[in-house]
N, C-alpha and C positions, 0 to 999 in steps of 0.2 A: 680151055678144058670144060667139057660138059658137066653141069651140076655145081660149078663153082659159084660161090656167093659173090655179089658185086664187090669190086675192089674199092676200098676206101682210100682216097688219096688225102694224105695228111698235109695241111698247109703250114701248121705250127705244131712244134713238139716241145714239151717241157722236159728238161734235163734235171732229174732229181738226184744229183751227185755233184762231185767237186773235182778239182785238180785235173790230172791227166785224164781221167775218166771222162769228165765233162768236155775237155778239149777234143778227145778222140771222137765222141759222138757228134759233136757240132761239126766236125770236119765232113762227116758223111752227110749230115743234114744239109750242109752248104752245097755239096756236090749233087744232091737230089733235088734242089730247089725248095727245101723245107726251112722255114724260119725257126731256129733253136731259141728257146727262152730258158735262161738259167735260173735255177733256184740256188741262192747263195746265203751263206751265214754272214754275219757282220765281219767276221775275220777275213772272209774271202770277197768282200764286196768290191775291192779294187784288184782282183785277180786279173791277169793279162787276158784270159780267154773271155771274160765277161765285160771287159772294158769296151765301151762304146757299142755294146750289144744289149739286147733286152735282158733284163735280170730283175729278179724279185728277191728282196731280202726276207729270209724265212724266220730269222731270229739270232740270238747270240751265237758266239763261236762254239759253245758246247753242243756236241752233236745231238744230244737228247732234246734240245730246243731248236734244232734247225734240221739237219739232215735226217733225223730220226723222228721228227714230228709229223706223223703221217697226215693228220687232218689239215695242218697248216699247208703241207705241200700240195694236197689235193685241191684245197681252196684256191692256192695260188695258181695252179694249173687251169682251174676252171676260170678264174677271173681274168687270166691272160689270154683266154680264148684259144687254148691248146686242145687239139683233138686227140693227142696221144702223149704218153709219158714214158720215157726211158729211164729205168732205175740204175743202169750201169752194173757195177758189181760192188758188193759190200753194202753197208747201210741197210736199206729196205728191199734190196734186189730179190730176196727170196722169201719175203714175208707175204703169205697168202691173204692175211687181212687187209694189208695195204693194196694188193691187187684187186680185191673185192671192193674196196673203198673207191678205187679209181673207176671201176665199171659201174658202180652205183651212181656215180656222178657224171656218166657219159664220157669218161676219158679212157681211151684204149691203152691198156697196160701192155708195154712191149715185153712179152714174155709168155710162159705157159699159163694155162688156166689156174685159178686158185685151188681147185680141187686137186690137180696134179702136183702143184707146189706143196700142198698140205701133205700129200702122200710121200713125196720125196723128201720133205723136211724132217720127217720122222724116219730115222735111219733103218729101224727094223722092219716096217712095212715095205720100205723101198727094197731091202735085200730080199725079202720073200718074193716080191714081184720079179726081181732079176733072176732069182733061182728057178722060177717057173719058166722063165725064157731061155734057160739053158746056160747061164753064166755061173761060174764057179765062185763060191764064197769062202771067206776066211773062217775057219772053225771058231766057234764061240757060243755065247748064250743064244737061246732060242727066244728072242724078244728082249724087253727091258728087264733089269734086275729088280727083285722085290726089295733087297736090302743087302747089307754087307755080308750076312750069313749066306745068302743065296749066291753072291759073287764068289765066295770061298768054295762052295759046292761045285760051281761051273769051272772054276780055276783048277780044282783038283781033277775034274774030268778032262779038261782040255790040255793040261800040262803047263807048267811055267816055262818062260815068262809069259805074262798076259798084259793086255792093254785095256784099261778101263776108259770108256769114251762117253761123251755126252750125247744123249739121244738127239738133241737139237744143236749139236756142236759144229764147230768149224774153226779154221785157223789155229789149230793146236790147243784151243781153250777147252777145259773140262776133260783133259786127257792125262792120264797117269800110268806109267810103267810100273808093274809089280813083279819083282823077281824072287820074293819070298812070301810065303803064306802069312807070316807074322806081320808083314807090312801092309796087308791088304786092307784092313779096316781103316787105317789112317789115310791111305791112298784114296779109299772110297769116299770118306768124308770130305777130303780135300778137293777131290774132282767134283763131287756134288755141290760143294760150296761155290766153286768157280763156275759151274754150270748155271747155278741159280743167279749169280751175279751177272753173267754175260748173256744168258738166254732166257732167264725166267722159268727155267725147267729143271727140276731136280732129277729127272730120269737119267739112268746110265745103262749101258750095255757092256759086254765084255767080248774081246776078241783074243785069239792067240796072237802073240807078238811075233811078226815075221822079221827077223834080224838079218841084215845084209841083203835086204830086197831092193828092188827098184820101183819107183813110182811112175806109173804109166797112165796116161789118160787119153781118151778117144773123143774127138770133136764130132758132134752130130748136128744135123739140121732136119727139121720136119715142118711140114705144113699142115693145114686144116684138112686135107684131103687124103691123108694116109701116105703121102710121099715122104720117105725118110732116106737120107744119104749120110755117109760118114766122110769126113775129110782127113782121114788118117789119124795117127796117133802122135803123142808127144811124150818125151822122156823129161820128168821133172824131179830127178833124183838128187840133184845138188840142193841140199836144204840145210837150214840151221833152225833148230827148235821147231820143226815141222812147217817152217816157213820156206817157200820156194825161193831160190836165188837165181838159178839158171834153167831155162827150158829149151828143148831142141826137138826137131823132128826131121827124119824119122827116128824112132827108137832102135838104134842098131843092135841093141842087146836082144831083141826078139828074134825067134826063128820065124821063117816065112809061114810055116804051118800054124804056129800059135797066133801070129798076127792075123792071118786070114780068118781063122776060126772065130776069134774074139771080135773082130770088126763085124763079122756077119751076125754073130750073136747080139752085139750091141744095137745094131740096126733093128733086129727082130724085137728086142726088148723095148726099144724106143717107140716102135709102132704099136706094140701091145698095150702099153701104158697110156696111149693116147697123147703122147707128148707133142707140143707145137712150139716152134722157135728153135733157138740155139741152145744146146745143152752139153755137158761134158760128163762122161762117165770116168771115174777114177778107179785104178787098179793097183795092186801090189804084185810084183813078180816074185814068187817065192823061189826057194833054193832048188826046186824041181823044174824050173822054167815054165810054171804055169801062172797065168794071170788070174788073180782072185779079186772079185768086185769088192770095192769099198763103199762108194756112194756115187750119187749122180747130182751135180750141181745144176740147178734150174736157172741158169744165167749164163752170161758171157764170162769167160775167164780172163784174168789179167794177161795171160800169155797167148791170147788169140792171135796176135800178129804173126807168130811163128807159122801158124796154119795159113794165114792170109798170104804170107810170102811165098809158100809152096803151091798153093792152089789158085792164087790170083782171084779170089773171090772176097769181097768186102762183107764180113760177117754181120756188121751193124746194118748195112744195107739190106741184107737178107732178113734179119730180124724185123725191120720196119716194113718190108714188103709183105712178109708172111703175116704180120699183125694186121695189115690192111686188107687182108683177104686174098692176096695173090697166092697161086701155086708156086712152088720152086720152079724156077725157069731152066733148070738143068737136071739131068738124071746122074745116077752113079756113074755110068759110062762116059759122061762128059767131063768128069773131073780128072784132071791130070796133075798129080803131085810131083813137082819138079825139084830136083836137087836136095839140098839140106839147108835148114835155117836154124838159127840159134838166137836166143834173147837173154839178156841179163837185165836185172832191176837195179837201178842206181838209187840208193836211199841216202837220206841226210843222217848218216850215222858214222861214228868213228870206229872202224874195225880193229884199229890198234888199241882201243881202250874198251874192249868188251862190247863193241857195237852200241856204245852210249848214244843216245839221240843228239843231233846236232842242228837244232833249229836256228834260224838267224837270217841275215840278209845275204843273198848272193850278190857279191860285188862285181863279179864278171862271169858271164855265161857265154860260152862259145861251144856249140855243138859239134864243131868240126865241119870239114868240107862235105858238100852234098855228094851223094852217090846213088845210082839206082839200085845197088845191091846192099845198102845200109839204110836203115829206117830209124828215126829218133822219134819217139812219141813222148811229148812233154807239155807242160803248162807253165814253165818257168821262163825267165829272161833276166838279164842283168837288172839288179835293183829289187828283184823280187824277194819278199821276206817269207821264208818257210815258217808257217805257224806251228806252235807246239801241240795243237789240239788233235791233230789227225795222223793218219799214215804218213810215213816220212818219205814216200816215193817222190823222187825228183824227175826221173825219166826212165824210159825203157829204151834200150838199143838193140835192134834186131838186124842180124846180118844174114845174107843168103850166099851160098856157093854151090858150085857143081857137086861138091862132095863135103864131108865133114870138115876135113883139114882146112879147105879153102874158106868155109864159113867161119871156122874158129879163127883163122888168121885175119880175115876182115873185121871180125868183131874186136879183136885185140888191137888192130890198127886204128879203129874208130875210137876206142876207149883212150888210147895213148894221146890222141889229138884233141880230146875234149877237155875243156877247162870249166871249173866251177869253183871259183875263188870266193872265200868268205866264210864257208862252212866246210865241215868234214863230209866225205862221201865214201861210198863202198867201192869206188873204182879201183884202188890198189888191190883189194881182195879179189875182185874179178880178174884183173890182170894175172894175179898169181895162179888162180884156178886154171885159166886158159893156157898157161905155160906149164902146168903140172904134168909130169909124165903119166901119172895115174889117170888123170882126166883124159889126156890125148889118146891113151891106150885103152880107154873104156874099162878101167879097173877101179870101180868106186861103187858106192851104194848110199843109201839114205843116212847112214850113221855118222858120216863125217864129210867135211868140205874138203875136197882134194886140193893139196897145196896150201892149205891155210890151217893153222892151229887156232881152234876156237876156244 
């Protein structure tokens, strides 16, 4: 391509994350001939993915002293002679100051520019930019709220129920549902306190609560030369406390017209904000069948394998190549989205006991028989100890089929053959969902887990 900057070929890449994330990124590094270097906490120093590989101990098990210690991580990347750093998802993946710190020390951050991350990390500027690009928004406050009294004014105009949300939020933190005006002040103070604790930011905004909606997201890829493509959409509506449990593609709840219009608008918006890398736009499908923009995640999503199974494109490889200065090597017309794919997240939790955490030693791990239509992304093995410090994800199981029923059947079969002795997992819950009539008939929304009483 004329005008392209020289491509930077990375020989060594620092992985600033842990668990399944680190193992996933390393797999692509190995395929590309790039040496991965792992940043690990003391709790993860013997993790299977880092064993007999290059690893740097960042600090104690506490995330604040290891996976969130930006200066330590960048110093480790520099001293281990890594030309690039992949943040994965979670931890510092969407922190513009961290991305800037990497750049200041000559380490290429695998992700969008700090300026774009800063813009998208603040929800209200991001929503304004998306509205200009033609995306529909959820009704609510025009910017951040001044105080609880301002929140009440907006709630009265918008109509109850409403949702208070942290301006720098994510993962359901700093979020409160308000169904009565008399409860608003207490909810505001509670959401604000949680937002300060989680993100160091007291600012909140307000949206109309869309009840009975579906959570839809669009996967996007963009390079430094204005080339932007979408890789279809995913339905992530099976959730518990705003945490996704099952994701699938395509979203069969969408009409063809709504899908086409929103995909085009998402590509246009991505190009207009100057986004580079892999990103995901999240939407809620309202009762009128309209997709309304919520936020854009400036990183790879946990559920990206669903898209990879349909498109046949390694999204981590795309991230690395784009960060190195390459243009996308395919256009929108080259992308063929085949069949149906579905993923479930298996966590070390006891679903029969209120999803209580279940850390401990995995006495026996058997992922089940290999299959080209079933993918298991994991970092565990027999004898691995699930630490209590971090997210409880044990593995992700992704199945592909010619249609939705075939994909669901394959996923259920894979789960029934999987063994994870020694700890409790959410496998029973996932099997219940996959066999639930409401789930199979596509009659569910974000309010409840079909087939399982939470």
